[in-house]
C-alpha positions as CSV (number, residue, x, y, z in Angstrom):
1,X,-19.2,-20.2,-15.0
2,X,-15.6,-18.9,-15.5
3,X,-13.2,-19.8,-12.7
4,X,-11.6,-17.1,-10.7
5,X,-7.9,-16.8,-10.3
6,X,-5.9,-14.6,-8.1
7,X,-2.7,-13.2,-9.2
8,X,0.0,-11.4,-7.3
9,X,2.6,-9.6,-9.4
10,X,5.9,-7.8,-8.6
11,X,9.0,-6.5,-9.9
12,X,12.5,-5.9,-8.4
13,X,15.6,-4.1,-9.6
14,X,19.1,-3.9,-8.1
15,X,20.0,-0.5,-9.3
16,X,17.6,1.7,-11.4
17,X,18.7,1.0,-14.2
18,X,20.2,-2.3,-13.3
19,X,19.8,-6.1,-13.0
20,X,16.0,-6.9,-12.6
21,X,13.6,-9.6,-12.0
22,X,9.8,-10.2,-12.1
23,X,7.5,-12.6,-10.5
24,X,3.9,-13.7,-10.7
25,X,2.3,-15.9,-7.9
26,X,-1.1,-17.6,-9.4
27,X,-3.6,-19.1,-7.1
28,X,-6.5,-21.1,-8.9
29,X,-8.6,-22.9,-6.5
30,X,-6.5,-25.2,-4.3
31,X,-3.6,-25.1,-6.8
32,X,-0.8,-22.4,-7.1
33,X,1.7,-21.7,-9.7
34,X,4.9,-19.6,-9.5
35,X,6.7,-18.0,-12.4
36,X,9.6,-15.7,-12.7
37,X,12.2,-14.2,-15.0
38,X,14.5,-11.3,-15.4
39,X,16.7,-8.9,-17.5
40,X,20.3,-7.8,-17.3
41,X,19.7,-4.1,-17.7
42,X,16.2,-2.8,-17.0
43,X,14.2,-0.6,-14.6
44,X,11.9,-1.2,-11.7
45,X,8.8,-0.1,-13.6
46,X,9.6,-2.3,-16.6
47,X,9.8,-5.3,-14.3
48,X,6.6,-4.3,-12.6
49,X,4.8,-4.2,-16.0
50,X,6.5,-7.5,-17.3
51,X,5.3,-9.2,-14.1
52,X,1.7,-8.3,-14.8
53,X,2.1,-9.1,-18.6
54,X,3.6,-12.6,-18.0
55,X,1.3,-13.3,-15.1
56,X,-1.9,-12.7,-17.3
57,X,-0.5,-14.7,-20.1
58,X,0.0,-17.6,-17.9
59,X,-3.8,-17.7,-16.9
60,X,-6.6,-19.0,-18.9
61,X,-8.3,-16.4,-21.2
62,X,-11.8,-17.2,-19.9
63,X,-10.9,-16.9,-16.3
64,X,-11.8,-13.9,-14.1
65,X,-8.5,-12.4,-12.8
66,X,-8.3,-10.7,-9.5
67,X,-4.8,-9.0,-9.7
68,X,-2.7,-7.5,-6.8
69,X,0.1,-5.3,-7.4
70,X,2.1,-3.0,-5.1
71,X,2.8,-0.6,-8.0
72,X,0.5,2.3,-8.3
73,X,2.3,2.9,-11.5
74,X,0.8,-0.2,-12.9
75,X,-2.6,-0.2,-11.3
76,X,-3.4,3.4,-12.2
77,X,-1.7,3.3,-15.6
78,X,-3.8,0.4,-16.8
79,X,-7.1,1.6,-15.3
80,X,-6.9,5.3,-15.6
81,X,-4.0,6.9,-17.4
82,X,-3.8,4.7,-20.5
83,X,-7.0,6.2,-21.9
84,X,-5.3,9.7,-22.0
85,X,-2.2,8.1,-23.5
86,X,-4.0,6.5,-26.4
87,X,-5.7,9.9,-27.2
88,X,-2.3,11.6,-27.6
89,X,-0.8,8.6,-29.5
90,X,1.6,7.7,-26.6
91,X,3.4,11.0,-26.9
92,X,6.0,11.4,-24.1
93,X,4.9,8.2,-22.4
94,X,7.7,6.0,-20.8
95,X,7.7,2.3,-21.5
96,X,5.1,2.6,-24.3
97,X,6.3,-0.8,-25.7
98,X,5.2,-2.6,-22.5
99,X,2.2,-0.5,-21.9
100,X,0.9,-1.5,-25.4
101,X,1.8,-5.2,-24.7
102,X,-0.1,-5.0,-21.3
103,X,-3.1,-3.4,-23.0
104,X,-3.2,-6.0,-25.7
105,X,-3.0,-8.8,-23.2
106,X,-5.8,-7.5,-21.1
107,X,-8.1,-7.3,-24.2
108,X,-11.1,-9.7,-24.0
109,X,-10.3,-10.6,-20.4
110,X,-12.3,-10.0,-17.2
111,X,-9.8,-8.4,-14.9
112,X,-10.2,-6.8,-11.4
113,X,-7.1,-4.5,-10.6
114,X,-6.2,-3.8,-7.0
115,X,-3.3,-2.2,-5.0
116,X,-1.7,-3.7,-2.1
117,X,1.0,-2.1,0.0
118,X,4.4,-3.8,-0.5
119,X,6.5,-5.2,2.3
120,X,3.5,-5.2,4.8
121,X,3.6,-8.8,5.4
122,X,1.0,-10.1,3.1
123,X,1.7,-13.5,2.1
124,X,0.6,-13.3,-1.5
125,X,2.7,-10.0,-2.1
126,X,5.7,-11.5,-0.2
127,X,5.9,-14.5,-2.5
128,X,5.6,-12.4,-5.6
129,X,8.5,-10.3,-4.2
130,X,10.5,-13.5,-3.6
131,X,9.8,-14.7,-7.1
132,X,11.0,-11.4,-8.5
133,X,14.3,-11.6,-6.6
134,X,14.6,-15.2,-7.7
135,X,14.2,-14.0,-11.4
136,X,17.0,-11.4,-10.8
137,X,19.3,-14.2,-9.0
138,X,18.7,-16.6,-12.1
139,X,19.4,-13.9,-14.6
140,X,22.6,-12.9,-12.6
141,X,23.8,-16.7,-12.7
142,X,23.3,-16.9,-16.5
143,X,25.5,-13.7,-16.9
144,X,28.3,-15.5,-15.0
145,X,28.3,-18.0,-17.7
146,X,31.8,-17.3,-19.5
147,X,30.1,-18.2,-22.9
148,X,27.7,-15.2,-22.5
149,X,28.3,-12.5,-24.8
150,X,29.0,-9.4,-22.5
151,X,28.4,-7.2,-25.4
152,X,24.7,-8.1,-25.3
153,X,24.6,-7.5,-21.6
154,X,26.4,-4.3,-21.3
155,X,26.7,-1.9,-24.2
156,X,29.7,0.3,-24.4
157,X,27.8,3.7,-23.8
158,X,31.1,5.6,-24.4
159,X,31.3,4.4,-27.8
160,X,27.5,4.6,-28.6
161,X,26.6,7.6,-26.5
162,X,29.8,9.5,-25.6
163,X,28.0,12.5,-24.1
164,X,25.7,10.4,-22.1
165,X,22.4,11.5,-23.5
166,X,20.7,8.0,-23.8
167,X,22.0,7.1,-20.3
168,X,20.4,10.2,-18.8
169,X,17.1,9.5,-20.4
170,X,17.1,5.8,-19.2
171,X,17.7,7.0,-15.7
172,X,14.4,8.9,-15.8
173,X,12.7,5.5,-16.1
174,X,12.7,5.1,-12.3
175,X,10.1,8.0,-12.1
176,X,6.7,6.5,-11.3
177,X,5.3,8.7,-14.2
178,X,6.8,10.8,-17.1
179,X,6.9,14.7,-16.3
180,X,4.2,15.7,-18.7
181,X,1.9,12.8,-17.5
182,X,2.4,13.6,-13.9
183,X,0.7,17.0,-14.5
184,X,-2.3,15.2,-16.2
185,X,-2.6,12.1,-14.2
186,X,-0.6,12.5,-10.9
187,X,0.4,9.2,-9.1
188,X,-0.5,9.0,-5.4
189,X,2.7,8.1,-3.6
190,X,1.6,6.1,-0.6
191,X,4.9,5.4,1.2
192,X,8.5,6.3,1.1
193,X,10.2,4.5,-1.7
194,X,13.3,3.7,0.1
195,X,11.4,1.9,2.9
196,X,9.8,-0.2,0.2
197,X,12.7,-1.5,-1.4
198,X,13.9,-3.7,1.5
199,X,13.2,-4.6,5.0
200,X,16.9,-4.4,5.6
201,X,17.2,-0.8,4.6
202,X,18.8,1.3,7.3
203,X,16.7,4.5,8.0
204,X,18.0,7.4,9.7
205,X,16.2,9.2,12.5
206,X,16.0,13.0,12.4
207,X,19.1,13.3,14.7
208,X,20.8,10.9,12.0
209,X,21.1,8.1,14.6
210,X,21.1,4.8,12.8
211,X,18.5,2.4,13.9
212,X,18.2,-1.3,13.6
213,X,18.3,-2.4,9.9
214,X,15.5,-4.9,10.3
215,X,13.0,-2.1,11.5
216,X,11.4,-0.3,8.7
217,X,10.5,3.3,9.8
218,X,8.7,5.5,7.3
219,X,9.1,9.1,8.5
220,X,6.2,11.4,8.3
221,X,5.5,13.1,5.1
222,X,3.4,15.9,6.3
223,X,4.5,18.4,9.0
224,X,1.9,18.9,11.7
225,X,1.9,19.6,15.4
226,X,-0.3,17.9,18.2
227,X,-0.7,14.8,20.3
228,X,0.7,11.8,18.7
229,X,-1.4,8.7,18.1
230,X,-0.2,5.3,16.9
231,X,-2.7,2.8,15.4
232,X,-1.2,-0.5,16.2
233,X,-1.5,-4.2,15.7
234,X,0.5,-7.3,16.4
235,X,0.8,-10.7,15.2
236,X,1.7,-13.4,17.6
237,X,2.4,-17.3,17.8
238,X,-0.8,-17.7,19.7
239,X,-3.4,-16.3,22.1
240,X,-1.8,-16.6,25.4
241,X,1.0,-14.3,26.7
242,X,1.4,-16.3,29.8
243,X,1.9,-19.5,28.0
244,X,5.2,-18.7,26.2
245,X,3.4,-17.2,23.0
246,X,5.5,-14.5,21.5
247,X,5.1,-11.5,19.2
248,X,6.3,-12.2,15.6
249,X,5.2,-8.8,14.0
250,X,4.5,-5.2,15.0
251,X,3.0,-2.6,12.8
252,X,1.8,0.9,13.5
253,X,0.7,4.0,11.6
254,X,1.0,7.6,13.0
255,X,-1.7,10.0,13.3
256,X,-1.7,13.7,14.5
257,X,-4.8,15.9,14.8
258,X,-6.9,13.4,12.9
259,X,-4.5,13.2,10.0
260,X,-2.3,10.2,9.0
261,X,1.1,11.6,8.7
262,X,2.6,9.0,6.4
263,X,4.7,7.8,9.3
264,X,4.9,4.1,10.3
265,X,6.8,1.4,11.8
266,X,7.1,-2.2,10.9
267,X,9.1,-5.2,12.2
268,X,9.2,-9.0,11.9
269,X,10.5,-10.9,15.0
270,X,12.1,-14.1,15.5
271,X,10.0,-15.6,18.4
272,X,12.4,-18.2,19.2
273,X,9.6,-21.0,19.0
274,X,7.5,-22.3,16.2
275,X,4.5,-20.4,15.1
276,X,2.4,-23.5,14.9
277,X,-1.2,-23.3,13.8
278,X,-1.1,-19.5,14.0
279,X,0.4,-19.4,10.5
280,X,-3.0,-20.2,9.2
281,X,-4.2,-16.8,10.4
282,X,-1.3,-14.6,9.5
283,X,0.6,-16.6,6.9
284,X,3.9,-16.0,8.5
285,X,6.1,-19.1,8.4
286,X,8.9,-20.3,10.6
287,X,11.2,-20.3,7.6
288,X,10.4,-16.7,6.9
289,X,11.2,-15.7,10.7
290,X,14.4,-17.7,11.1
291,X,16.8,-14.9,10.0
292,X,14.7,-12.0,11.7
293,X,16.0,-10.4,15.0
294,X,14.9,-11.6,18.5
295,X,12.7,-9.2,20.4
296,X,15.5,-8.2,22.7
297,X,17.5,-7.0,19.8
298,X,14.9,-4.5,18.6
299,X,13.2,-3.7,21.8
300,X,15.1,-0.3,22.5
301,X,14.3,1.1,19.2
302,X,10.7,-0.1,19.1
303,X,10.1,1.2,22.7
304,X,11.4,4.7,22.0
305,X,9.2,5.0,18.9
306,X,6.1,4.0,20.8
307,X,6.5,5.6,24.2
308,X,4.6,8.7,24.9
309,X,2.1,8.2,22.2
310,X,-1.5,7.2,22.5
311,X,-1.8,3.6,21.3
312,X,-5.1,2.8,19.5
313,X,-5.7,-0.9,18.9
314,X,-8.5,-3.2,18.3
315,X,-8.9,-5.4,21.4
316,X,-6.2,-3.5,22.9
317,X,-5.7,-5.7,25.9
318,X,-4.5,-8.5,23.7
319,X,-1.8,-6.3,22.1
320,X,-0.7,-4.6,25.3
321,X,-0.7,-7.7,27.3
322,X,2.0,-9.1,24.8
323,X,3.9,-5.8,24.5
324,X,4.1,-5.3,28.3
325,X,5.3,-8.9,28.6
326,X,8.0,-8.5,25.7
327,X,9.3,-5.2,27.0
328,X,9.5,-6.4,30.5
329,X,11.5,-9.4,29.5
330,X,13.7,-7.0,27.6
331,X,14.3,-5.0,31.0
332,X,12.3,-1.9,29.7
333,X,9.2,-2.1,31.9
334,X,5.6,-2.0,30.8
335,X,4.7,0.0,27.8
336,X,1.3,0.8,29.2
337,X,3.1,2.8,31.9
338,X,4.4,5.3,29.3
339,X,1.5,5.2,26.9
340,X,-2.1,6.0,27.0
341,X,-4.2,3.2,25.4
342,X,-7.5,3.3,23.5
343,X,-9.4,0.2,22.6
344,X,-11.5,0.5,19.5
345,X,-13.3,-2.8,20.2
346,X,-14.6,-1.3,23.6
347,X,-15.7,1.9,21.6
348,X,-17.5,-0.3,18.9
349,X,-19.3,-2.4,21.6
350,X,-20.4,0.9,23.1
351,X,-21.6,2.4,19.9
352,X,-23.2,-0.8,18.4
353,X,-24.2,-3.1,21.3
354,X,-25.3,-6.6,20.4
355,X,-23.8,-6.4,17.1
356,X,-20.6,-7.9,15.5
357,X,-17.7,-5.5,16.1
358,X,-14.8,-7.4,14.6
359,X,-12.5,-5.3,12.4
360,X,-14.1,-6.9,9.2
361,X,-17.5,-6.3,10.6
362,X,-16.6,-2.5,11.1
363,X,-15.0,-2.3,7.8
364,X,-18.3,-3.4,6.2
365,X,-20.5,-1.2,8.6
366,X,-18.4,2.0,8.0
367,X,-18.0,1.2,4.2
368,X,-14.1,1.4,4.6
369,X,-12.3,0.6,1.2
370,X,-11.7,-3.1,1.1
371,X,-8.3,-4.7,1.2
372,X,-7.2,-8.3,0.6
373,X,-7.3,-9.9,4.1
374,X,-6.6,-13.5,3.1
375,X,-4.2,-13.4,5.8
376,X,-3.8,-11.0,8.7
377,X,-0.7,-8.6,8.7
378,X,0.1,-6.2,11.5
379,X,0.7,-3.0,9.2
380,X,-2.2,-3.8,7.0
381,X,-4.5,-4.2,9.9
382,X,-3.2,-1.0,11.4
383,X,-3.9,0.9,8.3
384,X,-7.5,-0.5,8.0
385,X,-8.0,0.2,11.7
386,X,-7.0,3.8,11.2
387,X,-9.8,4.3,8.7
388,X,-12.3,2.5,10.9
389,X,-11.1,4.6,13.9
390,X,-11.6,7.9,11.9
391,X,-15.1,6.8,10.8
392,X,-16.1,5.6,14.3
393,X,-14.9,9.0,15.9
394,X,-15.9,11.5,13.3
395,X,-17.3,10.6,9.9
396,X,-20.4,12.1,8.4
397,X,-22.6,14.4,10.7
398,X,-26.1,12.7,11.3
399,X,-29.1,14.7,10.2
400,X,-31.6,12.2,11.6
401,X,-34.4,14.3,12.9
402,X,-35.8,11.6,15.1
403,X,-32.6,11.5,17.0
404,X,-32.9,15.3,18.0
405,X,-35.0,16.3,20.9
406,X,-38.0,18.5,20.3
407,X,-36.1,21.6,21.6
408,X,-33.3,20.9,19.0
409,X,-35.7,20.5,16.1
410,X,-37.5,23.7,16.9
411,X,-34.1,25.6,17.3
412,X,-33.0,23.9,13.9
413,X,-36.1,25.2,12.2
414,X,-35.7,28.7,13.8
415,X,-32.1,28.8,12.5
416,X,-33.2,27.8,8.9
417,X,-35.8,30.4,8.8
418,X,-33.3,33.0,10.0
419,X,-31.0,32.3,7.0
420,X,-33.4,32.0,4.3
421,X,-32.8,34.8,1.8
422,X,-33.7,35.6,-1.7
423,X,-30.7,35.1,-4.0
424,X,-30.6,36.7,-7.5
425,X,-29.8,34.3,-10.4
426,X,-27.3,35.6,-13.0
427,X,-27.5,33.6,-16.2
428,X,-24.5,33.2,-18.6
429,X,-24.4,35.0,-21.9
430,X,-24.2,33.2,-25.2
431,X,-20.5,34.1,-25.5
432,X,-19.9,32.7,-22.2
433,X,-21.8,29.4,-22.9
434,X,-19.7,29.0,-26.1
435,X,-16.5,29.6,-24.3
436,X,-17.6,27.0,-21.7
437,X,-18.3,24.5,-24.3
438,X,-15.0,25.2,-26.0
439,X,-13.2,24.6,-22.6
440,X,-15.0,21.2,-22.1
441,X,-14.1,20.1,-25.6
442,X,-10.5,20.7,-25.0
443,X,-10.6,19.1,-21.6
444,X,-12.1,15.9,-23.0
445,X,-9.6,15.8,-25.9
446,X,-6.6,16.2,-23.5
447,X,-7.8,13.8,-20.9
448,X,-9.8,11.2,-22.8
449,X,-12.8,11.2,-20.4
450,X,-15.9,13.2,-19.8
451,X,-15.7,16.4,-18.0
452,X,-17.5,16.8,-14.6
453,X,-18.8,20.2,-15.8
454,X,-20.3,19.0,-19.1
455,X,-24.1,19.4,-19.4
C-alpha cells in the first residue's frame, strides 16, 4: 500500500510583481519536511504554482498526495480549467510555462487537491505561509550581496521597453485568471484579497475610521438588509474561564437573511499566559502569539463589531462565558447584555436526541463539505458552523409521508388531483435537432468537457 503524504503549499509576493517566495510543508507519518525558495521579480500566482510544483517533486512518486492550497487559481486551474487550456493550445493563458510544468509533474501520481482558507489560523497553512516568506527573505539576502549582478535582478525596462508595454502585461499577472479565461472558467473569489495578504493589514470601516491593525475585518461583498447574525467561535488556553484561562483567537462570519454576506472578523490574542496542552487542539503556539495584541488592546473594536448582532455558536455557553469575562475585564460589560445568543448544540440535541451532536458529527449528518480540521481554528469552525446552521434550520423539505398526519396526506392528494392537467408535447423539428447537435459540438470543443444537454 502506498504511503499517504499531506502537503501544504503557499506563495507570497511583496509587490505584484515584486520579490516573491514559495513554501511547501510536507507531512509524512510522524515526519515533516520544510522547503522554500524565491525569486527576485515575480508574481503571487507564479509563486503559488512554484510551491505546488516543488512540493510535489519533493515527494515520492508512488505516494498518495493530499495537497492543501489557499489559491483557488491553483486548485481550480489544475483540476478544471487546464482541460480547456489544452484544447485551445494554451492560447491567452497566463503563466503557461508553470502550468505545463505542474501538469507534467502531476502525471502518474495519485493527488487529491483541496482548497483551504488562507490566514484562518490553520497550522499547516500558516507554516506554508511562513516558509513562503522565509523564501522571500532568503532571496532578498542574496540580492544584498554586492557580488550579485544587478542586471540579472532588475532589467532596465526603459532601455528594453521604453513604452512600458511589457511592464503593463506583467502587471496583469496579479489577476487570478486571464480575461478570456475568466469568461469560460470563472474563479470563485471567497474573500477580500487585501485581507488575505497579511494579518497586519489596516482595514478601514465604512466611516473611514482606522481600526486595530491586528484585527482582520473583511467587509460584506453583498448588499442586503435585515437582522445581523454572527456565527462565532473562539479558541482558548483551556476550559475554565473562572480559572485564569483566556481567549487566544476569535473568528466570526456574518449572515443576513440566511445569506452569508462575505463579511467576517478574525483576531489572534496574546493571552498573557502559556497555552499549555491546549496547543494539541488548536495548534496555536506560545511563540506564534507572543507578538499578538492583548485583549484589552482590541476589546473596543471587537465589542463594537459584535454588539447588537445575534451570536450563533456551538456550545454557546462556553464561548459567551469567556467573552463576557474578557469584556468585563476590559471594562465594557458583558457581551450577552447587548447580543441575543443562539446555541446550535442545544438545537442539535433537540432535533437529534440521544445522538452525537459535536460539530464533526453534524458535518457528517448534514453532509456539509469537508474541510481539513487537523487543528481547530476559530474562523474555520465558524465557517463550518454556518453551513451546519443553515442545514439544521432549513435544508431540503421533507417529503416523508409517514411523518404527515392522515389529514395532511388527504389534503396533499387532493391538491395533486386538482393540479393534474394534460400537457401537450411539442417535438423538435429535424432542423432544430441539427442546430442543437451543432451547438453541443461547439460547446465541447470550447470547454473540453461533455455538455450537460448532450443526449
